[in-house]
N, C-alpha and C positions, 0 to 999 in steps of 0.2 A: 574289552569285549566289543565295543562299538567298532574299533579299528579292525578287529578280527572278522566281525560280520561283514564289514565293508570289503575286506580283502577277499573273503570267500565269494562274495557277490561278484566282484570284478573278475576273479579268476574263472568263475563259471560262465561269465558272459562272453568276453572276447570281442574284438572289434572286427577289422577286415581280415579274414583268414586267407592266408596265402596258399600256394599249391601244396606246400608241405604240411598243411594242417596246423592245429594249435601248437603242437610241440615245436615245429620248425619256426613258427612265428615268435615263440618265446625266446628262441635261441638267436634270432636275428636282432641286433641292436637297432632300435628305432630312433631316428634323429628327432630330437625335441629341443625346445627352448625352455630354459629354467630361470628361476629367480630365487633369491634368498629372502626369507622372512626377516624383516628389519623392525626396529623399534622407532616410534616417532609420535607426532601429534596428529590426531584425527578430528576434524571439525564435526560436530553434531549438528546437522542441518535438517530443517523441516521444509519440505517443498509443498507448494499449493498454487492453485490457480486464483488469480486476483483480478480485480477490476479497477482501473484508474478512475478515481473519483475526485473532482475538484473540491477544494476546501470552501469555495464560495461560487455559486452560480446564481445570478440575480436577473430576474425579468424586470427590465426597466419600464415602469408605467408612469403615466402622467398623474399628478395629484390634483389636477383641476381640468375642467372641460374647456375646449377651445379648438381653434383650427391650428393644425401643425404648420407653422410658418416656414421652418427650414430644418434640415438635418445636417449636423456638423461632423459626421463620422463617415468613414469608408468601411464597407463590410470586410470583416477580417482584421481590422486595424487593432493595434495594441494601444490601449488607453490607460491613463492613470486616474486615480481617484480624484474627482473634482473637475475633470475635463468636461467641456461643453459637448453635449450629445445632440440636443435638439432645442428648438425655440417654439413655444406656443405664442400665438398672437397676443401681445401684452396690452393692446389698446383698451379693451374693456376693463382691465384691472387697473390701468393707469387712471381711467376716468373714475373708477370706484375710489381710488386713493385720493384723488383731488376732491371728491365729494366729502370724504371722511375728514380731510384736513379742513375744509370749509366749515363743516358742522362743528368741529372742535374749536375753531377760531371764534365762531359766534357764541358758543356756550361758554368759552373762556372769558369773553367780554362781559356776558351777563353775570358770571361769577364775580368778576372784579367789581362790577357796579353794586352787586348785592353785598359784597364785603364792605364797600365804602359806606353804603346806607346803614349797615349794621353798626359800624363804628360811630356814625353820626347819632344813631338812635341810642346807643349806649351812653354817649355824652349827655344827651338830653335827659336820659333816665337818671343820670347822676345829679342833674339839676332839678329833678322831679317835675320835668316839663313834658313828659310823655308817659303813656301807660306801659307798664311792664309787658303786657300781652303783645303790644306792637313789636317790642324788642324780641320776644320769644318767636313770634311769627317770622321776623326777618332772619333770625338765626337758623330757623328751620329751612328757610328758602336758600340760604347759603349752603347748607349741607346738601340739599337737593341738587344745586348747581355743581357742587363738587363731585357728586356721584355721576352726574351727566357728563362732566368733563372726563372722568375716568373711563366711562363707556365710549366716549368719542375717541380717546387715545387707544383703546383696545381695537376699535374699528380701523384706525390708522395702521396699527401693527398688523392686523389681519390682511389689510389691503397690500401692505408691503410684503407680507409673507406670500401672498398669491402672486405678486410680481416676481418674487424669487422662484416660486414653483414654476412659473412660465418658462424659466430658464432651466432646462433639464440637464443635470450633470451626472457623471459616472459615480455610482455609489461605491464601487470597488475598482481596483486595478485589474486588468485582464484583457482578454481578446473579445471583441464584439462579434456577434454572429451575423446572420442574415437579417436585413431590415424587414420588420413586420408590417410597417405602414409607410406610405409615401407622403411627402409634403402636400398640403392642400386638403387632407382628410380631417374630419372633425373627430377628435379623440376625447375620451372620457376616462375617469379612473376605473370604470367597470370593464374596460376592454380586457378580454382574457389574454390575448397574445402580447399585449404591451407594445412597445416600440422596438425593442431589441433585447437580446439576452447577452449579458457579459459573464464570461467564465474566467475565473482566476486560474492562471497557469503556473505561477511561481509563488510559493511552493505548491507542489502537487502531492496528493495522497493516493495510496493504493489500499483497498479493502480486500482482505482475503480471509479464509477460514482455516481452522486446524481442528483436529480431533480433541475432544475433551480429555482424552488420555494424555495429551501433550501439555495440558494446562499447568499441572504442578511444576514442571521444570521451567516453564516460561515465567510463571508468577514468582518462583524462587529467585530467578535472575533479576526480574524487575524490582522486587522488593529489596534486593541487595543494592539497588541503584545502578545496575548495569544498563548501558545503552546497547540494546541488541541490534546487530547489523542485519539489514534486509536488502537483498539484491534483486532487482527486477530484470527478467529476461523477456525476449520477444516471444511471440505466440508459439514459435517452433522450439523454444527453449534452447536456442543455440547462441544467441547474441546477447551479451549483457547490455542493458540500457542505462542503468544508473544504480548506485548504492545509496540507501537511505537508512533511517533508523526506525525502530518500532516506537510508535507514538502512544498507543493506548489499546486496551482490550475492551470488548463490549461487557455489559454488566450482567449478561445472562447467556445460558447455553440454549441453543435451539434443540428442543427435545425431539423433534421429528428427524433430525439428522445426526444429533450427538456432536455437533460442532459449535465453535464459538468464533465470532468475527474479531479480527484484529485490524488496526489501521497503522500503516507505515507512511512516513512523510519523506519526500524527496525534494531537493532544491530545484530539479528540472531545469538546470541552466541551459542545456542544449535543446530543450523542448521536445525530447524524444518520447515523453509520456503525454498522451493525448486523452482527454476525457472520454470515458466509457470504453477505452481500449482494454482488451484482454491481455494479461501478462502472466508469466510464471514467476512466482516469488520463491526465494530461498532464504529462510530465516536461520541465522547462525545462533543457536541456543547456547552452546558450550563447546569446549575443546577437550577431547579425551587425551590425557597425557600418558606417555609410555605405552602406547598401543602397539600390538603386534600387527604388522601390515604386510600384506601380500598383494600382487597385482590382481585386479578384479578378474582378469582372464583366467586365473588359476582356479577359481572357484566354479565347480560344476554342480549340477542339480539332477537328482534322480529320485527313484522311489525311496531310497534310504535317506533322502534329504540332501543337504549340501555337503560336498566332499572335495578333496584335492588329491592329486597324486604326489606323494612324498618321494623324493629321490634318496635312496639309501646309499651308504658309502661304496657299495659294490656296483654302483650304477644300475641298480634295478629299482623298480617303483613299487610302492604299496599304496593302497587306497586308505585314506584317513577321513573319517567323518568330522566335520567342523561346525562350529557355531559362529556365525558371522555377526558383526556389529555394524556401525555406521559405514556407509560407502561414500567415497569422495571421487567420483568419476572413475579413473583407472586404478584407484587404490581401494582396497577393502580391509577393514580391521577384522581380526580374528579373535573372538573371545575365548575359544577353547579349541584344541585339536592340532594346533601348530605351535612349535616352540621357536624362539628366536634362533636364527642361524640355520634352520632347516631349509632345504631347497624344495621348491614346488615346480611342477610342470606348468608352463604358461601357454605352450603351443605344441601341437602334435599329439594331444591326448586322445584323439579319435583312433589312434593306432595302438593304444596301450590297454593292458589288462594287468591284473595282479601278478607281480613277479616279472613283468616284461623287462628285458634289458634295453637300455637306452644309450644313445651316443649324443654328445653335445658338440655340434660342429665347431662353434667358436671356443668351446671349453673354457668360457669366461662367463659364469652366471652373472646376470644383472640383477641387483637388489632392487626391491621396491623402495623408492625414496621415502624416507620418513621425516625429512627435514622441511617439508613444505608447510606443515603446521596449519594454523588458522588462516594463513594467507590463501590457502587453496579453497577456502569456503565458497568463493565466487564460482568455482567450477564444480561444486558439489552437486550430486544428483539426488540427495535426500538421505534420510536415516532409516530407510526401510530394509536395508540388508543388501546382499549381493546376489539375490536370486533373479534379478530382472534382466539385465542386458548381457546376453551370452552369445558368442559367435556361433554360426551354424556348424563350423567344423568340429565343435565340441559336443554336438548333440548326440552323435553316435556313441561316444564314450559314456556320456551320462546315461543313455538308455541301456547300454550294456550293463553297467553297474547296477542300474535300477532293476532290470529284468532278472538279473542273476540273483539279486537280493531277495526276490520274491520266491 
């Protein structure tokens, strides 16, 4: 019934009418290109706009106050974790360390003397030559000096730590940005901008969103232990930048948009992914096996929905309404409406209507390749169906069938 309705719609419409009218047009074979519906694998791909987000971006700040003595990096330089970035004037902290060490030496000597006296008093007490209170007092003094020496040691450790902080090193590996402060300035831990920002470039991540309706099939694959492939394309969605893997999903859905965030990671060996860059992502969720595949150019759209021109054995065409599945660039999967081996018109449909005669110049129909499989995922345009990208030369045929169906 659907095919019949589409057929009557197309026959009522007509394309470019010649001088002889519709009847003459139907009797003149129209040159067209055709392809045969084949069976193959069709990748199920979800497309989305994403933002390149570094896994680590650190504002390097000083942990103590002092004059910035020197800067050891060049703007835009690649640094490794632990590399020297800047030097705070260490002299005040060197003096503090020397003072702490001197105090520790003095108190350690007092502790040693107190311990000797305590040992002497204990000997005298054993001979009953001294009061026990004197021994107790001396023992208490020893404990006080022991506590003082521990405090002095902590002061030494603190001074050494400050000296280490005076030497500012890279907390992560990455690229340094523009310098935020020049040598000679007095810097403090409270400075908002810090000294420089280091951004990790390898590996790099991309955060993108997908509809909550796609969540079940993604979670199913993730729970099964599958590493889902994600390909990042440039802003124009024409040049593949790099292929990575899906790393994780957010723990909640944004109720205002009905979407969920996902993070994919990329090795970024060539540095083509730059922080805050907008990219197009294509997530390969699954592969449809034994799919019926036709060229995307064969699928037209009108008021009756999506349809194709089927080539009959007598070289006439009939309109067939179809239900499309995932699209992979120039290939479209057909869920219903086209059988394997049937021929469909891929070019010249603007001159056709129901029952039109056709001629195939090459007389060698080209099949829609079904052997590309999951490897074609990098060129996939998404899983939204075949209604999107259609050539202008097919618009007339689509509208003819659509208006006739009404």
